[in-house]
C-alpha atoms as an extended CHARMM CRD file, in Angstrom:
* protein
*
        64  EXT
         1         1  UNK       CA            -19.4020000000      -95.7400000000        6.7000000000  PROA      1               0.0000000000
         2         2  UNK       CA            -16.9000000000      -96.3130000000        9.4120000000  PROA      2               0.0000000000
         3         3  UNK       CA            -14.4490000000      -93.6970000000       10.6550000000  PROA      3               0.0000000000
         4         4  UNK       CA            -11.6140000000      -96.1720000000       10.0630000000  PROA      4               0.0000000000
         5         5  UNK       CA            -12.3810000000      -96.0630000000        6.3480000000  PROA      5               0.0000000000
         6         6  UNK       CA            -11.9010000000      -92.2910000000        6.2890000000  PROA      6               0.0000000000
         7         7  UNK       CA             -8.6640000000      -92.6040000000        8.2670000000  PROA      7               0.0000000000
         8         8  UNK       CA             -7.3620000000      -95.2140000000        5.8070000000  PROA      8               0.0000000000
         9         9  UNK       CA             -8.0360000000      -92.8900000000        2.8830000000  PROA      9               0.0000000000
        10        10  UNK       CA             -6.3700000000      -90.0000000000        4.7170000000  PROA      10              0.0000000000
        11        11  UNK       CA             -3.3240000000      -92.1500000000        5.5410000000  PROA      11              0.0000000000
        12        12  UNK       CA             -2.9620000000      -93.2050000000        1.9210000000  PROA      12              0.0000000000
        13        13  UNK       CA             -3.2230000000      -89.5630000000        0.8710000000  PROA      13              0.0000000000
        14        14  UNK       CA             -0.5130000000      -88.4940000000        3.3180000000  PROA      14              0.0000000000
        15        15  UNK       CA              1.8350000000      -91.3060000000        2.2860000000  PROA      15              0.0000000000
        16        16  UNK       CA              1.3230000000      -90.6200000000       -1.4220000000  PROA      16              0.0000000000
        17        17  UNK       CA              1.8770000000      -86.8860000000       -0.8890000000  PROA      17              0.0000000000
        18        18  UNK       CA              5.1490000000      -87.4690000000        0.9560000000  PROA      18              0.0000000000
        19        19  UNK       CA              6.3640000000      -89.9250000000       -1.6860000000  PROA      19              0.0000000000
        20        20  UNK       CA              5.3800000000      -87.5010000000       -4.4290000000  PROA      20              0.0000000000
        21        21  UNK       CA              7.3110000000      -84.6350000000       -2.8310000000  PROA      21              0.0000000000
        22        22  UNK       CA             10.4000000000      -86.7850000000       -2.2480000000  PROA      22              0.0000000000
        23        23  UNK       CA             10.3890000000      -88.0220000000       -5.8340000000  PROA      23              0.0000000000
        24        24  UNK       CA              9.8590000000      -84.5430000000       -7.3050000000  PROA      24              0.0000000000
        25        25  UNK       CA             12.6910000000      -83.0790000000       -5.2430000000  PROA      25              0.0000000000
        26        26  UNK       CA             15.0160000000      -85.8620000000       -6.3990000000  PROA      26              0.0000000000
        27        27  UNK       CA             14.1750000000      -85.1210000000      -10.0450000000  PROA      27              0.0000000000
        28        28  UNK       CA             11.9890000000      -88.1440000000      -10.7450000000  PROA      28              0.0000000000
        29        29  UNK       CA              8.8140000000      -86.4770000000      -11.9320000000  PROA      29              0.0000000000
        30        30  UNK       CA              7.6040000000      -89.4930000000      -13.9130000000  PROA      30              0.0000000000
        31        31  UNK       CA              7.7920000000      -91.8090000000      -10.9080000000  PROA      31              0.0000000000
        32        32  UNK       CA              6.1050000000      -89.1420000000       -8.7790000000  PROA      32              0.0000000000
        33        33  UNK       CA              3.2120000000      -88.9670000000      -11.2170000000  PROA      33              0.0000000000
        34        34  UNK       CA              2.9000000000      -92.7660000000      -11.3040000000  PROA      34              0.0000000000
        35        35  UNK       CA              2.9530000000      -92.8860000000       -7.4950000000  PROA      35              0.0000000000
        36        36  UNK       CA              0.1420000000      -90.3570000000       -7.3330000000  PROA      36              0.0000000000
        37        37  UNK       CA             -1.8140000000      -92.2650000000       -9.9510000000  PROA      37              0.0000000000
        38        38  UNK       CA             -1.3380000000      -95.5430000000       -8.0680000000  PROA      38              0.0000000000
        39        39  UNK       CA             -2.5580000000      -93.9210000000       -4.8440000000  PROA      39              0.0000000000
        40        40  UNK       CA             -5.6160000000      -92.5920000000       -6.6380000000  PROA      40              0.0000000000
        41        41  UNK       CA             -6.3970000000      -96.0220000000       -8.0810000000  PROA      41              0.0000000000
        42        42  UNK       CA             -6.0730000000      -97.6800000000       -4.6630000000  PROA      42              0.0000000000
        43        43  UNK       CA             -8.4280000000      -95.1590000000       -3.0650000000  PROA      43              0.0000000000
        44        44  UNK       CA            -10.9190000000      -95.4440000000       -5.9240000000  PROA      44              0.0000000000
        45        45  UNK       CA            -10.9370000000      -99.2320000000       -5.5920000000  PROA      45              0.0000000000
        46        46  UNK       CA            -11.6090000000      -98.8890000000       -1.8620000000  PROA      46              0.0000000000
        47        47  UNK       CA            -14.4920000000      -96.4870000000       -2.5270000000  PROA      47              0.0000000000
        48        48  UNK       CA            -15.9730000000      -98.7190000000       -5.2440000000  PROA      48              0.0000000000
        49        49  UNK       CA            -15.8990000000     -101.6870000000       -2.8590000000  PROA      49              0.0000000000
        50        50  UNK       CA            -17.5950000000      -99.6120000000       -0.1450000000  PROA      50              0.0000000000
        51        51  UNK       CA            -20.3100000000      -98.5000000000       -2.5820000000  PROA      51              0.0000000000
        52        52  UNK       CA            -20.7810000000     -102.0960000000       -3.7110000000  PROA      52              0.0000000000
        53        53  UNK       CA            -21.2140000000     -103.1930000000       -0.0880000000  PROA      53              0.0000000000
        54        54  UNK       CA            -23.7320000000     -100.3810000000        0.4200000000  PROA      54              0.0000000000
        55        55  UNK       CA            -25.7950000000     -101.4550000000       -2.5980000000  PROA      55              0.0000000000
        56        56  UNK       CA            -25.6600000000     -105.0850000000       -1.4520000000  PROA      56              0.0000000000
        57        57  UNK       CA            -26.9610000000     -104.1850000000        1.9930000000  PROA      57              0.0000000000
        58        58  UNK       CA            -29.7330000000     -101.9750000000        0.5510000000  PROA      58              0.0000000000
        59        59  UNK       CA            -30.6510000000     -104.7680000000       -1.8360000000  PROA      59              0.0000000000
        60        60  UNK       CA            -30.7980000000     -107.2180000000        1.0740000000  PROA      60              0.0000000000
        61        61  UNK       CA            -32.9310000000     -104.8080000000        3.0790000000  PROA      61              0.0000000000
        62        62  UNK       CA            -35.6120000000     -104.7380000000        0.4180000000  PROA      62              0.0000000000
        63        63  UNK       CA            -35.3130000000     -108.4680000000       -0.3220000000  PROA      63              0.0000000000
        64        64  UNK       CA            -34.3710000000     -108.1150000000       -3.9640000000  PROA      64              0.0000000000
């Protein structure tokens, strides 16, 4: 794993947290929840792709 990957996840977390707080303070709890959910989905998709790349490289290492 690269350090940039961890920084990307952290940046997404910070942005989503700020958006969530702004939306909650303005009385838009539903949009805040959807923003948090969208951030979670984006991060999960990034992690799934990284795991897929890991399995592909391990598979290539063993020649399967």
